[in-house]
C-alpha angles and dihedrals in degrees: 000000000000122000142171100246098090112149098359121174116270096208101110097285120142117237133195110258111226097207104092096176118117121249119226092212089056095054089266095302120140122232105248100181140022127195119245095242092052093045091053090051092047091055089050091047091049091055087063096043098045113003097180093045093047091049092050098042115007093176093052091047090050089051090052091050092050091048089055091049093047089056088065095049122113132198111256096206115124126209110302095016125111111266125225100037100105130018121184133194123213113264109286116220093207090055095055093276089293125139122231117238120209110192131183115230127214088266090058096249124126125238121195122210147119119289089253089057094058113113 
Protein backbone atom coordinates (compact mmCIF):
# COMPACT_ATOMS: atom_id res chain seq x y z
CA UNK A 1 0.00 0.00 0.00
CA UNK A 2 1.47 3.33 -1.00
CA UNK A 3 0.45 6.57 0.65
CA UNK A 4 1.32 10.21 0.84
CA UNK A 5 2.44 10.44 4.47
CA UNK A 6 6.14 9.65 3.97
CA UNK A 7 8.33 11.41 6.53
CA UNK A 8 5.58 13.24 8.44
CA UNK A 9 6.38 15.20 11.57
CA UNK A 10 6.17 13.30 14.86
CA UNK A 11 5.34 16.30 17.01
CA UNK A 12 1.73 15.58 17.91
CA UNK A 13 0.25 16.49 14.56
CA UNK A 14 -2.63 14.46 13.17
CA UNK A 15 -2.14 12.90 9.74
CA UNK A 16 -4.54 11.37 7.25
CA UNK A 17 -4.34 7.59 7.46
CA UNK A 18 -4.16 6.03 3.99
CA UNK A 19 -5.75 2.67 4.88
CA UNK A 20 -9.46 3.19 4.20
CA UNK A 21 -10.51 -0.40 4.96
CA UNK A 22 -12.86 -1.00 7.86
CA UNK A 23 -11.69 -2.78 11.01
CA UNK A 24 -13.88 -5.52 12.52
CA UNK A 25 -12.76 -4.65 16.06
CA UNK A 26 -13.90 -1.05 15.47
CA UNK A 27 -17.43 -2.02 14.43
CA UNK A 28 -16.29 -1.94 10.80
CA UNK A 29 -15.15 1.68 10.90
CA UNK A 30 -11.96 2.73 9.11
CA UNK A 31 -9.20 4.67 10.83
CA UNK A 32 -9.20 8.11 9.18
CA UNK A 33 -6.33 9.76 11.06
CA UNK A 34 -3.24 8.81 13.04
CA UNK A 35 -1.19 11.04 15.31
CA UNK A 36 2.39 11.84 14.36
CA UNK A 37 3.91 10.20 17.46
CA UNK A 38 2.02 6.95 16.87
CA UNK A 39 2.83 6.94 13.17
CA UNK A 40 6.56 7.29 13.91
CA UNK A 41 6.36 4.36 16.34
CA UNK A 42 4.40 2.27 13.83
CA UNK A 43 7.11 2.77 11.21
CA UNK A 44 9.73 1.70 13.76
CA UNK A 45 7.64 -1.32 14.78
CA UNK A 46 7.18 -2.29 11.13
CA UNK A 47 10.96 -2.36 10.61
CA UNK A 48 11.08 -5.19 13.16
CA UNK A 49 8.06 -7.06 11.82
CA UNK A 50 8.93 -6.89 8.12
CA UNK A 51 12.29 -5.23 7.43
CA UNK A 52 12.18 -5.55 3.61
CA UNK A 53 8.56 -4.40 3.44
CA UNK A 54 9.17 -1.46 5.75
CA UNK A 55 12.22 -0.42 3.71
CA UNK A 56 10.27 -0.60 0.45
CA UNK A 57 7.05 1.04 1.70
CA UNK A 58 7.23 2.48 5.23
CA UNK A 59 3.70 3.89 5.06
CA UNK A 60 2.21 0.59 3.95
CA UNK A 61 4.12 -1.27 6.64
CA UNK A 62 2.90 1.23 9.26
CA UNK A 63 -0.68 0.66 8.05
CA UNK A 64 -0.21 -3.09 8.40
CA UNK A 65 1.14 -2.67 11.93
CA UNK A 66 -1.81 -0.48 12.93
CA UNK A 67 -4.26 -2.98 11.42
CA UNK A 68 -2.71 -5.70 13.64
CA UNK A 69 -2.97 -3.47 16.71
CA UNK A 70 -6.57 -2.47 15.93
CA UNK A 71 -7.52 -6.16 15.86
CA UNK A 72 -6.67 -6.31 19.58
CA UNK A 73 -8.69 -3.22 20.52
CA UNK A 74 -11.80 -3.42 22.66
CA UNK A 75 -14.65 -0.99 23.21
CA UNK A 76 -14.32 0.74 26.58
CA UNK A 77 -18.04 1.47 27.00
CA UNK A 78 -19.57 0.12 30.17
CA UNK A 79 -23.18 -0.94 30.64
CA UNK A 80 -25.49 1.94 29.83
CA UNK A 81 -22.82 3.97 27.99
CA UNK A 82 -22.77 4.66 24.26
CA UNK A 83 -20.67 2.08 22.46
CA UNK A 84 -18.10 2.82 19.78
CA UNK A 85 -16.63 6.06 21.13
CA UNK A 86 -13.29 4.77 22.45
CA UNK A 87 -11.44 1.56 21.65
CA UNK A 88 -8.21 0.66 23.46
CA UNK A 89 -5.51 -1.92 22.81
CA UNK A 90 -3.60 -3.64 25.58
CA UNK A 91 -0.24 -1.99 26.36
CA UNK A 92 2.24 -2.82 23.59
CA UNK A 93 5.80 -3.59 24.69
CA UNK A 94 7.26 -2.43 21.37
CA UNK A 95 5.50 0.93 21.78
CA UNK A 96 6.97 1.66 25.19
CA UNK A 97 4.32 -0.41 26.99
CA UNK A 98 1.70 2.12 25.94
CA UNK A 99 -1.77 1.24 24.70
CA UNK A 100 -3.15 2.66 21.48
CA UNK A 101 -6.39 4.61 21.73
CA UNK A 102 -8.79 4.72 18.79
CA UNK A 103 -11.39 7.41 19.38
CA UNK A 104 -14.40 8.43 17.34
CA UNK A 105 -14.69 12.12 16.65
CA UNK A 106 -17.88 14.14 16.38
CA UNK A 107 -17.80 13.58 12.62
CA UNK A 108 -17.87 9.80 13.19
CA UNK A 109 -14.32 9.13 12.00
CA UNK A 110 -11.70 7.30 14.04
CA UNK A 111 -8.32 8.71 15.05
CA UNK A 112 -5.55 6.47 16.37
CA UNK A 113 -2.97 7.71 18.83
CA UNK A 114 -1.45 7.34 22.25
CA UNK A 115 -3.45 8.42 25.31
CA UNK A 116 -1.17 11.47 25.62
CA UNK A 117 -2.11 12.48 22.05
CA UNK A 118 -5.83 12.68 22.81
CA UNK A 119 -7.22 16.22 22.63
